[in-house]
All heavy atoms as TSV, in Angstrom:
chain	resi	resn	atom	element	x	y	z
A	1	SER	N	N	31.226	61.230	53.084
A	1	SER	CA	C	31.637	60.412	51.956
A	1	SER	C	C	31.159	60.998	50.634
A	1	SER	O	O	31.431	60.431	49.589
A	1	SER	CB	C	31.119	58.985	52.139
A	1	SER	OG	O	29.707	58.975	52.104
A	2	GLY	N	N	30.447	62.104	50.667
A	2	GLY	CA	C	30.003	62.751	49.443
A	2	GLY	C	C	28.714	62.203	48.881
A	2	GLY	O	O	28.269	62.638	47.818
A	3	LEU	N	N	28.087	61.254	49.549
A	3	LEU	CA	C	26.831	60.686	49.075
A	3	LEU	C	C	25.645	61.441	49.676
A	3	LEU	O	O	25.723	61.912	50.813
A	3	LEU	CB	C	26.727	59.208	49.470
A	3	LEU	CG	C	27.738	58.264	48.847
A	3	LEU	CD1	C	27.612	56.880	49.473
A	3	LEU	CD2	C	27.554	58.193	47.349
A	4	PRO	N	N	24.537	61.520	48.959
A	4	PRO	CA	C	23.333	62.131	49.534
A	4	PRO	C	C	22.818	61.289	50.709
A	4	PRO	O	O	22.987	60.064	50.731
A	4	PRO	CB	C	22.318	62.102	48.384
A	4	PRO	CG	C	23.112	61.842	47.155
A	4	PRO	CD	C	24.352	61.124	47.578
A	5	VAL	N	N	22.197	61.949	51.665
A	5	VAL	CA	C	21.650	61.254	52.833
A	5	VAL	C	C	20.698	60.154	52.400
A	5	VAL	O	O	20.684	59.066	52.987
A	5	VAL	CB	C	20.949	62.263	53.783
A	5	VAL	CG1	C	20.206	61.545	54.886
A	5	VAL	CG2	C	21.959	63.228	54.359
A	6	SER	N	N	19.917	60.398	51.360
A	6	SER	CA	C	18.941	59.404	50.906
A	6	SER	C	C	19.593	58.138	50.345
A	6	SER	O	O	18.940	57.116	50.205
A	6	SER	CB	C	18.007	60.020	49.862
A	6	SER	OG	O	18.762	60.463	48.750
A	7	GLU	N	N	20.885	58.185	50.028
A	7	GLU	CA	C	21.598	56.989	49.583
A	7	GLU	C	C	22.280	56.280	50.742
A	7	GLU	O	O	22.640	55.112	50.630
A	7	GLU	CB	C	22.627	57.342	48.513
A	7	GLU	CG	C	22.013	57.699	47.183
A	7	GLU	CD	C	23.057	57.911	46.105
A	7	GLU	OE1	O	24.162	57.340	46.202
A	7	GLU	OE2	O	22.761	58.664	45.161
A	8	ILE	N	N	22.448	56.962	51.847
A	8	ILE	CA	C	23.093	56.367	53.013
A	8	ILE	C	C	22.047	55.770	53.952
A	8	ILE	O	O	22.200	54.663	54.434
A	8	ILE	CB	C	23.944	57.414	53.753
A	8	ILE	CG1	C	25.066	57.905	52.836
A	8	ILE	CG2	C	24.509	56.855	55.046
A	8	ILE	CD1	C	25.816	59.094	53.365
A	9	PHE	N	N	20.968	56.515	54.197
A	9	PHE	CA	C	19.895	56.064	55.078
A	9	PHE	C	C	18.745	55.524	54.237
A	9	PHE	O	O	18.509	55.976	53.115
A	9	PHE	CB	C	19.387	57.226	55.939
A	9	PHE	CG	C	20.322	57.618	57.040
A	9	PHE	CD1	C	21.335	58.540	56.822
A	9	PHE	CD2	C	20.192	57.068	58.305
A	9	PHE	CE1	C	22.201	58.909	57.832
A	9	PHE	CE2	C	21.061	57.431	59.326
A	9	PHE	CZ	C	22.062	58.347	59.088
A	10	SER	N	N	18.025	54.569	54.813
A	10	SER	CA	C	16.816	54.065	54.173
A	10	SER	C	C	15.743	53.918	55.241
A	10	SER	O	O	16.022	53.962	56.429
A	10	SER	CB	C	17.082	52.722	53.490
A	10	SER	OG	O	17.480	51.762	54.445
A	11	GLY	N	N	14.521	53.763	54.814
A	11	GLY	CA	C	13.412	53.598	55.739
A	11	GLY	C	C	12.311	54.596	55.465
A	11	GLY	O	O	12.465	55.553	54.701
A	12	HIS	N	N	11.196	54.355	56.097
A	12	HIS	CA	C	9.977	55.146	55.881
A	12	HIS	C	C	10.146	56.619	56.243
A	12	HIS	O	O	9.530	57.494	55.637
A	12	HIS	CB	C	8.839	54.522	56.701
A	12	HIS	CG	C	7.521	55.187	56.508
A	12	HIS	ND1	N	7.070	56.163	57.355
A	12	HIS	CD2	C	6.573	55.032	55.558
A	12	HIS	CE1	C	5.885	56.580	56.935
A	12	HIS	NE2	N	5.563	55.915	55.857
A	13	ASP	N	N	10.997	56.929	57.230
A	13	ASP	CA	C	11.099	58.289	57.768
A	13	ASP	C	C	12.374	59.030	57.366
A	13	ASP	O	O	12.794	59.958	58.064
A	13	ASP	CB	C	10.989	58.252	59.293
A	13	ASP	CG	C	9.648	57.722	59.764
A	13	ASP	OD1	O	8.635	58.031	59.114
A	13	ASP	OD2	O	9.623	56.994	60.770
A	14	VAL	N	N	12.987	58.659	56.254
A	14	VAL	CA	C	14.213	59.343	55.825
A	14	VAL	C	C	13.949	60.832	55.601
A	14	VAL	O	O	14.783	61.670	55.952
A	14	VAL	CB	C	14.811	58.679	54.570
A	14	VAL	CG1	C	15.942	59.509	53.998
A	14	VAL	CG2	C	15.305	57.281	54.897
A	15	ASP	N	N	12.793	61.182	55.047
A	15	ASP	CA	C	12.471	62.602	54.838
A	15	ASP	C	C	12.445	63.367	56.153
A	15	ASP	O	O	12.890	64.512	56.223
A	15	ASP	CB	C	11.136	62.762	54.114
A	15	ASP	CG	C	11.195	62.303	52.672
A	15	ASP	OD1	O	12.303	62.195	52.124
A	15	ASP	OD2	O	10.121	62.043	52.097
A	16	GLU	N	N	11.941	62.733	57.205
A	16	GLU	CA	C	11.930	63.367	58.530
A	16	GLU	C	C	13.359	63.581	59.024
A	16	GLU	O	O	13.683	64.630	59.570
A	16	GLU	CB	C	11.150	62.507	59.523
A	16	GLU	CG	C	11.199	63.009	60.950
A	16	GLU	CD	C	10.552	64.367	61.149
A	16	GLU	OE1	O	9.702	64.762	60.339
A	16	GLU	OE2	O	10.926	65.050	62.123
A	17	LEU	N	N	14.220	62.609	58.811
A	17	LEU	CA	C	15.613	62.748	59.215
A	17	LEU	C	C	16.286	63.896	58.455
A	17	LEU	O	O	17.018	64.687	59.050
A	17	LEU	CB	C	16.376	61.442	58.990
A	17	LEU	CG	C	17.855	61.466	59.375
A	17	LEU	CD1	C	18.044	61.796	60.855
A	17	LEU	CD2	C	18.516	60.151	59.018
A	18	VAL	N	N	16.015	64.017	57.179
A	18	VAL	CA	C	16.581	65.113	56.376
A	18	VAL	C	C	16.116	66.459	56.926
A	18	VAL	O	O	16.905	67.399	57.039
A	18	VAL	CB	C	16.224	64.955	54.887
A	18	VAL	CG1	C	16.595	66.193	54.096
A	18	VAL	CG2	C	16.914	63.722	54.309
A	19	ARG	N	N	14.849	66.566	57.308
A	19	ARG	CA	C	14.340	67.816	57.901
A	19	ARG	C	C	15.087	68.147	59.192
A	19	ARG	O	O	15.427	69.306	59.446
A	19	ARG	CB	C	12.838	67.719	58.157
A	19	ARG	CG	C	11.988	67.910	56.918
A	19	ARG	CD	C	10.522	68.078	57.252
A	19	ARG	NE	N	9.896	66.851	57.727
A	19	ARG	CZ	C	9.426	65.885	56.941
A	19	ARG	NH1	N	9.499	65.996	55.643
A	19	ARG	NH2	N	8.884	64.809	57.456
A	20	VAL	N	N	15.352	67.130	60.012
A	20	VAL	CA	C	16.084	67.341	61.266
A	20	VAL	C	C	17.511	67.805	60.975
A	20	VAL	O	O	18.026	68.716	61.629
A	20	VAL	CB	C	16.079	66.055	62.121
A	20	VAL	CG1	C	17.047	66.163	63.284
A	20	VAL	CG2	C	14.682	65.762	62.631
A	21	LEU	N	N	18.164	67.193	59.984
A	21	LEU	CA	C	19.524	67.597	59.629
A	21	LEU	C	C	19.569	69.051	59.173
A	21	LEU	O	O	20.448	69.816	59.581
A	21	LEU	CB	C	20.082	66.681	58.541
A	21	LEU	CG	C	20.239	65.207	58.900
A	21	LEU	CD1	C	20.677	64.409	57.684
A	21	LEU	CD2	C	21.181	65.013	60.053
A	22	LYS	N	N	18.615	69.441	58.342
A	22	LYS	CA	C	18.565	70.826	57.864
A	22	LYS	C	C	18.330	71.792	59.014
A	22	LYS	O	O	18.942	72.857	59.076
A	22	LYS	CB	C	17.474	70.986	56.809
A	22	LYS	CG	C	17.825	70.344	55.485
A	22	LYS	CD	C	16.708	70.516	54.477
A	22	LYS	CE	C	17.063	69.881	53.151
A	22	LYS	NZ	N	15.977	70.014	52.158
A	23	LYS	N	N	17.450	71.416	59.951
A	23	LYS	CA	C	17.176	72.278	61.107
A	23	LYS	C	C	18.421	72.420	61.979
A	23	LYS	O	O	18.730	73.512	62.456
A	23	LYS	CB	C	16.011	71.714	61.916
A	23	LYS	CG	C	15.649	72.554	63.131
A	23	LYS	CD	C	14.403	72.039	63.800
A	23	LYS	CE	C	14.039	72.746	65.070
A	23	LYS	NZ	N	14.330	74.131	65.197
A	24	ALA	N	N	19.157	71.330	62.188
A	24	ALA	CA	C	20.376	71.384	63.001
A	24	ALA	C	C	21.394	72.330	62.383
A	24	ALA	O	O	22.044	73.100	63.088
A	24	ALA	CB	C	20.971	69.988	63.151
A	25	VAL	N	N	21.518	72.301	61.051
A	25	VAL	CA	C	22.446	73.210	60.366
A	25	VAL	C	C	21.954	74.647	60.470
A	25	VAL	O	O	22.708	75.558	60.817
A	25	VAL	CB	C	22.631	72.799	58.893
A	25	VAL	CG1	C	23.393	73.863	58.129
A	25	VAL	CG2	C	23.343	71.465	58.793
A	26	ARG	N	N	20.683	74.851	60.185
A	26	ARG	CA	C	20.119	76.204	60.202
A	26	ARG	C	C	20.227	76.847	61.588
A	26	ARG	O	O	20.632	77.995	61.732
A	26	ARG	CB	C	18.660	76.156	59.749
A	26	ARG	CG	C	17.991	77.522	59.667
A	26	ARG	CD	C	16.536	77.432	59.218
A	26	ARG	NE	N	15.734	76.651	60.133
A	26	ARG	CZ	C	15.135	75.484	59.812
A	26	ARG	NH1	N	15.242	74.977	58.610
A	26	ARG	NH2	N	14.424	74.833	60.712
A	27	ASP	N	N	19.885	76.054	62.628
A	27	ASP	CA	C	19.865	76.589	63.988
A	27	ASP	C	C	21.213	76.440	64.711
A	27	ASP	O	O	21.370	76.954	65.812
A	27	ASP	CB	C	18.786	75.890	64.816
A	27	ASP	CG	C	17.389	76.162	64.293
A	27	ASP	OD1	O	17.225	77.079	63.449
A	27	ASP	OD2	O	16.464	75.433	64.709
A	28	ARG	N	N	22.135	75.684	64.099
A	28	ARG	CA	C	23.444	75.418	64.705
A	28	ARG	C	C	23.293	74.853	66.105
A	28	ARG	O	O	23.982	75.243	67.043
A	28	ARG	CB	C	24.307	76.678	64.728
A	28	ARG	CG	C	24.586	77.202	63.352
A	28	ARG	CD	C	25.385	78.455	63.401
A	28	ARG	NE	N	25.582	78.958	62.042
A	28	ARG	CZ	C	25.980	80.161	61.760
A	28	ARG	NH1	N	26.258	81.006	62.713
A	28	ARG	NH2	N	26.121	80.522	60.508
A	29	GLN	N	N	22.367	73.885	66.218
A	29	GLN	CA	C	22.067	73.264	67.504
A	29	GLN	C	C	22.018	71.748	67.355
A	29	GLN	O	O	21.596	71.232	66.320
A	29	GLN	CB	C	20.692	73.732	68.014
A	29	GLN	CG	C	20.626	75.188	68.380
A	29	GLN	CD	C	21.386	75.492	69.646
A	29	GLN	OE1	O	21.390	74.702	70.588
A	29	GLN	NE2	N	22.058	76.620	69.673
A	30	SER	N	N	22.416	71.046	68.389
A	30	SER	CA	C	22.282	69.597	68.422
A	30	SER	C	C	20.812	69.239	68.579
A	30	SER	O	O	20.060	69.952	69.255
A	30	SER	CB	C	23.074	69.003	69.584
A	30	SER	OG	O	24.437	69.294	69.437
A	31	ILE	N	N	20.409	68.129	67.973
A	31	ILE	CA	C	19.018	67.690	68.030
A	31	ILE	C	C	18.982	66.187	68.236
A	31	ILE	O	O	19.765	65.449	67.632
A	31	ILE	CB	C	18.265	68.038	66.725
A	31	ILE	CG1	C	18.243	69.545	66.491
A	31	ILE	CG2	C	16.840	67.475	66.750
A	31	ILE	CD1	C	17.613	69.949	65.163
A	32	ASN	N	N	18.042	65.732	69.061
A	32	ASN	CA	C	17.719	64.310	69.198
A	32	ASN	C	C	16.361	64.078	68.563
A	32	ASN	O	O	15.407	64.802	68.873
A	32	ASN	CB	C	17.662	63.881	70.665
A	32	ASN	CG	C	19.005	63.946	71.331
A	32	ASN	OD1	O	20.008	63.571	70.755
A	32	ASN	ND2	N	19.025	64.445	72.553
A	33	THR	N	N	16.269	63.068	67.694
A	33	THR	CA	C	14.982	62.765	67.086
A	33	THR	C	C	14.153	61.901	68.021
A	33	THR	O	O	14.684	61.273	68.944
A	33	THR	CB	C	15.136	62.003	65.751
A	33	THR	OG1	O	15.644	60.686	66.025
A	33	THR	CG2	C	16.034	62.730	64.779
A	34	LEU	N	N	12.878	61.850	67.763
A	34	LEU	CA	C	12.040	60.820	68.351
A	34	LEU	C	C	12.387	59.526	67.632
A	34	LEU	O	O	13.083	59.551	66.613
A	34	LEU	CB	C	10.569	61.177	68.145
A	34	LEU	CG	C	10.083	62.450	68.851
A	34	LEU	CD1	C	8.665	62.776	68.425
A	34	LEU	CD2	C	10.178	62.282	70.349
A	35	PRO	N	N	11.917	58.372	68.097
A	35	PRO	CA	C	12.170	57.136	67.355
A	35	PRO	C	C	11.546	57.206	65.958
A	35	PRO	O	O	10.341	57.449	65.820
A	35	PRO	CB	C	11.490	56.058	68.197
A	35	PRO	CG	C	11.452	56.627	69.582
A	35	PRO	CD	C	11.245	58.106	69.371
A	36	ILE	N	N	12.368	57.051	64.932
A	36	ILE	CA	C	11.894	57.092	63.549
A	36	ILE	C	C	12.490	55.922	62.766
A	36	ILE	O	O	13.499	55.337	63.161
A	36	ILE	CB	C	12.230	58.422	62.850
A	36	ILE	CG1	C	13.744	58.668	62.816
A	36	ILE	CG2	C	11.508	59.591	63.506
A	36	ILE	CD1	C	14.153	59.897	62.022
A	37	ARG	N	N	11.848	55.604	61.649
A	37	ARG	CA	C	12.321	54.520	60.782
A	37	ARG	C	C	13.250	55.096	59.722
A	37	ARG	O	O	12.826	55.437	58.619
A	37	ARG	CB	C	11.141	53.813	60.146
A	37	ARG	CG	C	10.362	52.987	61.128
A	37	ARG	CD	C	9.214	52.237	60.481
A	37	ARG	NE	N	8.565	51.382	61.432
A	37	ARG	CZ	C	7.561	51.754	62.221
A	37	ARG	NH1	N	7.099	52.978	62.148
A	37	ARG	NH2	N	7.036	50.917	63.077
A	38	ALA	N	N	14.513	55.214	60.088
A	38	ALA	CA	C	15.576	55.666	59.186
A	38	ALA	C	C	16.873	55.071	59.717
A	38	ALA	O	O	17.253	55.330	60.855
A	38	ALA	CB	C	15.655	57.183	59.140
A	39	SER	N	N	17.520	54.248	58.898
A	39	SER	CA	C	18.734	53.584	59.368
A	39	SER	C	C	19.716	53.385	58.220
A	39	SER	O	O	19.352	53.495	57.052
A	39	SER	CB	C	18.391	52.230	59.997
A	39	SER	OG	O	17.921	51.338	59.014
A	40	VAL	N	N	20.942	53.057	58.562
A	40	VAL	CA	C	21.968	52.799	57.552
A	40	VAL	C	C	22.091	51.315	57.238
A	40	VAL	O	O	22.763	50.946	56.292
A	40	VAL	CB	C	23.346	53.349	57.976
A	40	VAL	CG1	C	23.311	54.852	58.076
A	40	VAL	CG2	C	23.819	52.727	59.262
A	41	ASP	N	N	21.453	50.478	58.008
A	41	ASP	CA	C	21.611	49.038	57.810
A	41	ASP	C	C	20.521	48.417	56.935
A	41	ASP	O	O	20.461	47.206	56.799
A	41	ASP	CB	C	21.688	48.317	59.153
A	41	ASP	CG	C	20.431	48.448	59.985
A	41	ASP	OD1	O	19.452	49.038	59.516
A	41	ASP	OD2	O	20.435	47.951	61.125
A	42	GLY	N	N	19.667	49.240	56.362
A	42	GLY	CA	C	18.626	48.720	55.479
A	42	GLY	C	C	17.445	48.111	56.209
A	42	GLY	O	O	16.532	47.594	55.584
A	43	ASP	N	N	17.443	48.168	57.538
A	43	ASP	CA	C	16.341	47.610	58.317
A	43	ASP	C	C	15.216	48.628	58.379
A	43	ASP	O	O	15.305	49.627	59.073
A	43	ASP	CB	C	16.824	47.265	59.727
A	43	ASP	CG	C	15.760	46.544	60.533
A	43	ASP	OD1	O	14.613	46.455	60.074
A	43	ASP	OD2	O	16.092	46.059	61.617
A	44	LYS	N	N	14.175	48.385	57.624
A	44	LYS	CA	C	13.086	49.359	57.527
A	44	LYS	C	C	12.030	49.172	58.613
A	44	LYS	O	O	11.118	49.956	58.726
A	44	LYS	CB	C	12.459	49.277	56.145
A	44	LYS	CG	C	13.442	49.674	55.071
A	44	LYS	CD	C	12.853	49.579	53.709
A	44	LYS	CE	C	13.930	50.001	52.722
A	44	LYS	NZ	N	13.633	49.736	51.374
A	45	ALA	N	N	12.148	48.110	59.419
A	45	ALA	CA	C	11.147	47.838	60.441
A	45	ALA	C	C	11.484	48.490	61.774
A	45	ALA	O	O	10.602	48.979	62.461
A	45	ALA	CB	C	10.987	46.339	60.626
A	46	ASP	N	N	12.763	48.496	62.137
A	46	ASP	CA	C	13.152	49.040	63.439
A	46	ASP	C	C	13.182	50.566	63.417
A	46	ASP	O	O	13.432	51.190	62.394
A	46	ASP	CB	C	14.527	48.531	63.852
A	46	ASP	CG	C	14.474	47.116	64.397
A	46	ASP	OD1	O	13.382	46.659	64.772
A	46	ASP	OD2	O	15.537	46.471	64.443
A	47	ARG	N	N	12.932	51.129	64.590
A	47	ARG	CA	C	13.000	52.578	64.741
A	47	ARG	C	C	14.293	52.936	65.456
A	47	ARG	O	O	14.769	52.200	66.306
A	47	ARG	CB	C	11.791	53.077	65.521
A	47	ARG	CG	C	10.490	52.818	64.789
A	47	ARG	CD	C	9.275	53.296	65.524
A	47	ARG	NE	N	9.273	52.816	66.893
A	47	ARG	CZ	C	8.722	53.465	67.907
A	47	ARG	NH1	N	8.126	54.606	67.716
A	47	ARG	NH2	N	8.758	52.975	69.119
A	48	TYR	N	N	14.835	54.087	65.091
A	48	TYR	CA	C	16.103	54.551	65.656
A	48	TYR	C	C	15.949	55.966	66.178
A	48	TYR	O	O	15.190	56.766	65.627
A	48	TYR	CB	C	17.204	54.532	64.598
A	48	TYR	CG	C	17.622	53.143	64.200
A	48	TYR	CD1	C	16.884	52.412	63.302
A	48	TYR	CD2	C	18.759	52.566	64.750
A	48	TYR	CE1	C	17.255	51.122	62.949
A	48	TYR	CE2	C	19.150	51.288	64.401
A	48	TYR	CZ	C	18.386	50.572	63.492
A	48	TYR	OH	O	18.759	49.303	63.155
A	49	ILE	N	N	16.693	56.263	67.238
A	49	ILE	CA	C	16.803	57.626	67.753
A	49	ILE	C	C	18.140	58.147	67.248
A	49	ILE	O	O	19.172	57.505	67.419
A	49	ILE	CB	C	16.750	57.651	69.286
A	49	ILE	CG1	C	15.395	57.119	69.764
A	49	ILE	CG2	C	17.021	59.061	69.816
A	49	ILE	CD1	C	15.332	56.844	71.244
A	50	HIS	N	N	18.106	59.308	66.597
A	50	HIS	CA	C	19.312	59.890	66.017
A	50	HIS	C	C	19.690	61.152	66.787
A	50	HIS	O	O	18.836	61.989	67.076
A	50	HIS	CB	C	19.082	60.257	64.549
A	50	HIS	CG	C	18.623	59.096	63.724
A	50	HIS	ND1	N	19.480	58.150	63.225
A	50	HIS	CD2	C	17.382	58.722	63.330
A	50	HIS	CE1	C	18.801	57.251	62.542
A	50	HIS	NE2	N	17.524	57.574	62.594
A	51	THR	N	N	20.962	61.261	67.113
A	51	THR	CA	C	21.507	62.474	67.709
A	51	THR	C	C	22.356	63.152	66.646
A	51	THR	O	O	23.271	62.544	66.101
A	51	THR	CB	C	22.370	62.147	68.943
A	51	THR	OG1	O	21.564	61.456	69.897
A	51	THR	CG2	C	22.940	63.411	69.558
A	52	VAL	N	N	22.005	64.383	66.328
A	52	VAL	CA	C	22.679	65.145	65.274
A	52	VAL	C	C	23.417	66.307	65.925
A	52	VAL	O	O	22.819	67.105	66.650
A	52	VAL	CB	C	21.644	65.680	64.256
A	52	VAL	CG1	C	22.331	66.468	63.171
A	52	VAL	CG2	C	20.815	64.541	63.679
A	53	VAL	N	N	24.734	66.381	65.665
A	53	VAL	CA	C	25.559	67.440	66.236
A	53	VAL	C	C	26.265	68.172	65.101
A	53	VAL	O	O	27.120	67.596	64.431
A	53	VAL	CB	C	26.611	66.879	67.223
A	53	VAL	CG1	C	27.441	68.010	67.811
A	53	VAL	CG2	C	25.945	66.044	68.305
A	54	PRO	N	N	25.894	69.429	64.841
A	54	PRO	CA	C	26.611	70.191	63.814
A	54	PRO	C	C	28.001	70.569	64.310
A	54	PRO	O	O	28.184	70.909	65.481
A	54	PRO	CB	C	25.741	71.432	63.603
A	54	PRO	CG	C	24.882	71.528	64.805
A	54	PRO	CD	C	24.797	70.174	65.425
A	55	ILE	N	N	28.983	70.468	63.432
A	55	ILE	CA	C	30.366	70.804	63.772
A	55	ILE	C	C	30.751	72.048	62.975
A	55	ILE	O	O	30.724	72.039	61.741
A	55	ILE	CB	C	31.310	69.628	63.465
A	55	ILE	CG1	C	30.867	68.404	64.284
A	55	ILE	CG2	C	32.759	70.004	63.762
A	55	ILE	CD1	C	31.558	67.117	63.911
A	56	MET	N	N	31.096	73.095	63.694
A	56	MET	CA	C	31.372	74.391	63.085
A	56	MET	C	C	32.810	74.457	62.567
A	56	MET	O	O	33.679	73.712	63.021
A	56	MET	CB	C	31.154	75.500	64.112
A	56	MET	CG	C	29.786	75.476	64.789
A	56	MET	SD	S	28.419	75.602	63.633
A	56	MET	CE	C	28.611	77.281	63.136
A	57	ASP	N	N	33.043	75.400	61.648
A	57	ASP	CA	C	34.413	75.658	61.185
A	57	ASP	C	C	35.189	76.369	62.296
A	57	ASP	O	O	34.635	76.676	63.355
A	57	ASP	CB	C	34.418	76.451	59.878
A	57	ASP	CG	C	33.882	77.870	60.025
A	57	ASP	OD1	O	33.490	78.268	61.136
A	57	ASP	OD2	O	33.863	78.581	59.024
A	58	ALA	N	N	36.464	76.623	62.076
A	58	ALA	CA	C	37.322	77.217	63.105
A	58	ALA	C	C	36.839	78.594	63.552
A	58	ALA	O	O	37.056	78.991	64.698
A	58	ALA	CB	C	38.762	77.307	62.604
A	59	THR	N	N	36.184	79.329	62.676
A	59	THR	CA	C	35.697	80.665	63.028
A	59	THR	C	C	34.341	80.627	63.718
A	59	THR	O	O	33.900	81.625	64.263
A	59	THR	CB	C	35.586	81.548	61.772
A	59	THR	OG1	O	34.561	81.020	60.921
A	59	THR	CG2	C	36.909	81.632	61.026
A	60	GLY	N	N	33.668	79.480	63.659
A	60	GLY	CA	C	32.333	79.368	64.245
A	60	GLY	C	C	31.250	80.004	63.408
A	60	GLY	O	O	30.139	80.199	63.868
A	61	SER	N	N	31.557	80.303	62.151
A	61	SER	CA	C	30.590	81.009	61.316
A	61	SER	C	C	29.726	80.096	60.444
A	61	SER	O	O	28.693	80.517	59.962
A	61	SER	CB	C	31.309	82.021	60.419
A	61	SER	OG	O	32.218	81.363	59.563
A	62	ARG	N	N	30.169	78.850	60.236
A	62	ARG	CA	C	29.340	77.959	59.414
A	62	ARG	C	C	29.564	76.510	59.812
A	62	ARG	O	O	30.602	76.138	60.355
A	62	ARG	CB	C	29.620	78.160	57.934
A	62	ARG	CG	C	30.974	77.744	57.482
A	62	ARG	CD	C	31.176	78.046	55.984
A	62	ARG	NE	N	32.503	77.666	55.593
A	62	ARG	CZ	C	32.808	76.566	54.927
A	62	ARG	NH1	N	31.864	75.754	54.542
A	62	ARG	NH2	N	34.055	76.274	54.628
A	63	VAL	N	N	28.567	75.694	59.517
A	63	VAL	CA	C	28.649	74.263	59.789
A	63	VAL	C	C	29.439	73.615	58.656
A	63	VAL	O	O	29.085	73.757	57.487
A	63	VAL	CB	C	27.237	73.644	59.897
A	63	VAL	CG1	C	27.322	72.144	60.059
A	63	VAL	CG2	C	26.463	74.278	61.042
A	64	GLU	N	N	30.495	72.907	59.005
A	64	GLU	CA	C	31.319	72.232	58.003
A	64	GLU	C	C	30.940	70.769	57.838
A	64	GLU	O	O	31.062	70.216	56.768
A	64	GLU	CB	C	32.795	72.328	58.372
A	64	GLU	CG	C	33.362	73.694	58.159
A	64	GLU	CD	C	34.852	73.631	57.883
A	64	GLU	OE1	O	35.528	72.701	58.354
A	64	GLU	OE2	O	35.319	74.541	57.173
A	65	ARG	N	N	30.513	70.133	58.910
A	65	ARG	CA	C	30.120	68.734	58.864
A	65	ARG	C	C	29.215	68.459	60.057
A	65	ARG	O	O	29.041	69.304	60.923
A	65	ARG	CB	C	31.337	67.822	58.859
A	65	ARG	CG	C	32.268	68.016	60.008
A	65	ARG	CD	C	33.562	67.224	59.811
A	65	ARG	NE	N	34.459	67.453	60.911
A	65	ARG	CZ	C	35.342	68.426	60.981
A	65	ARG	NH1	N	35.444	69.283	60.007
A	65	ARG	NH2	N	36.120	68.576	62.028
A	66	MET	N	N	28.655	67.245	60.076
A	66	MET	CA	C	27.775	66.875	61.180
A	66	MET	C	C	28.131	65.491	61.685
A	66	MET	O	O	28.513	64.618	60.909
A	66	MET	CB	C	26.320	66.900	60.732
A	66	MET	CG	C	25.842	68.288	60.430
A	66	MET	SD	S	24.066	68.426	60.268
A	66	MET	CE	C	23.706	67.273	59.014
A	67	PHE	N	N	27.990	65.329	62.977
A	67	PHE	CA	C	28.136	64.035	63.617
A	67	PHE	C	C	26.733	63.496	63.819
A	67	PHE	O	O	25.873	64.194	64.367
A	67	PHE	CB	C	28.863	64.190	64.958
A	67	PHE	CG	C	28.920	62.934	65.761
A	67	PHE	CD1	C	29.854	61.956	65.462
A	67	PHE	CD2	C	28.040	62.722	66.810
A	67	PHE	CE1	C	29.915	60.790	66.204
A	67	PHE	CE2	C	28.093	61.570	67.545
A	67	PHE	CZ	C	29.025	60.591	67.262
A	68	ILE	N	N	26.485	62.266	63.366
A	68	ILE	CA	C	25.176	61.645	63.546
A	68	ILE	C	C	25.378	60.318	64.272
A	68	ILE	O	O	26.097	59.439	63.784
A	68	ILE	CB	C	24.473	61.384	62.200
A	68	ILE	CG1	C	24.342	62.677	61.406
A	68	ILE	CG2	C	23.106	60.743	62.433
A	68	ILE	CD1	C	23.890	62.475	59.980
A	69	TYR	N	N	24.770	60.202	65.434
A	69	TYR	CA	C	24.821	58.962	66.199
A	69	TYR	C	C	23.420	58.371	66.202
A	69	TYR	O	O	22.452	59.065	66.532
A	69	TYR	CB	C	25.284	59.239	67.639
A	69	TYR	CG	C	25.190	58.014	68.525
A	69	TYR	CD1	C	26.135	57.005	68.425
A	69	TYR	CD2	C	24.147	57.881	69.434
A	69	TYR	CE1	C	26.038	55.870	69.228
A	69	TYR	CE2	C	24.059	56.761	70.230
A	69	TYR	CZ	C	24.983	55.754	70.123
A	69	TYR	OH	O	24.895	54.636	70.892
A	70	SER	N	N	23.305	57.107	65.836
A	70	SER	CA	C	21.998	56.444	65.755
A	70	SER	C	C	21.986	55.221	66.668
A	70	SER	O	O	22.931	54.440	66.647
A	70	SER	CB	C	21.724	55.999	64.317
A	70	SER	OG	O	21.824	57.071	63.430
A	71	GLU	N	N	20.908	55.079	67.414
A	71	GLU	CA	C	20.757	53.892	68.249
A	71	GLU	C	C	19.334	53.369	68.121
A	71	GLU	O	O	18.376	54.130	68.005
A	71	GLU	CB	C	21.109	54.164	69.701
A	71	GLU	CG	C	20.230	55.176	70.392
A	71	GLU	CD	C	20.671	55.439	71.821
A	71	GLU	OE1	O	20.919	54.462	72.559
A	71	GLU	OE2	O	20.747	56.613	72.202
A	72	ARG	N	N	19.225	52.053	68.123
A	72	ARG	CA	C	17.917	51.401	67.992
A	72	ARG	C	C	17.064	51.730	69.207
A	72	ARG	O	O	17.516	51.637	70.344
A	72	ARG	CB	C	18.108	49.893	67.857
A	72	ARG	CG	C	16.816	49.167	67.576
A	72	ARG	CD	C	17.036	47.710	67.271
A	72	ARG	NE	N	17.678	47.645	65.963
A	72	ARG	CZ	C	18.547	46.718	65.624
A	72	ARG	NH1	N	18.889	45.778	66.483
A	72	ARG	NH2	N	19.081	46.706	64.419
A	73	ALA	N	N	15.846	52.146	68.954
A	73	ALA	CA	C	14.904	52.455	70.041
A	73	ALA	C	C	14.420	51.145	70.661
A	73	ALA	O	O	14.171	50.177	69.945
A	73	ALA	CB	C	13.729	53.261	69.508
A	74	GLU	N	N	14.330	51.111	71.950
A	74	GLU	CA	C	13.875	49.913	72.659
A	74	GLU	C	C	12.370	49.846	72.676
A	74	GLU	O	O	11.668	50.761	72.740
A	74	GLU	CB	C	14.402	49.925	74.094
A	74	GLU	CG	C	15.903	49.886	74.162
A	74	GLU	CD	C	16.497	48.546	73.767
A	74	GLU	OE1	O	15.867	47.509	74.035
A	74	GLU	OE2	O	17.588	48.539	73.194
């Protein structure tokens, strides 16, 4: 949507999530986070596990976008 991650996610661990996103792009690898406090619903108390999947361009030479799936940690 063109917004910075810090405007989409909120919570105590947003900086940790940003580090994971950068690592996924740099390494071109999917990553699962540990339970962290970063969510899109403004709930700063619950912890979420995020799965980050970089999506490559047609040539496979660069990451064009990322898929992020978040689920509340039990």
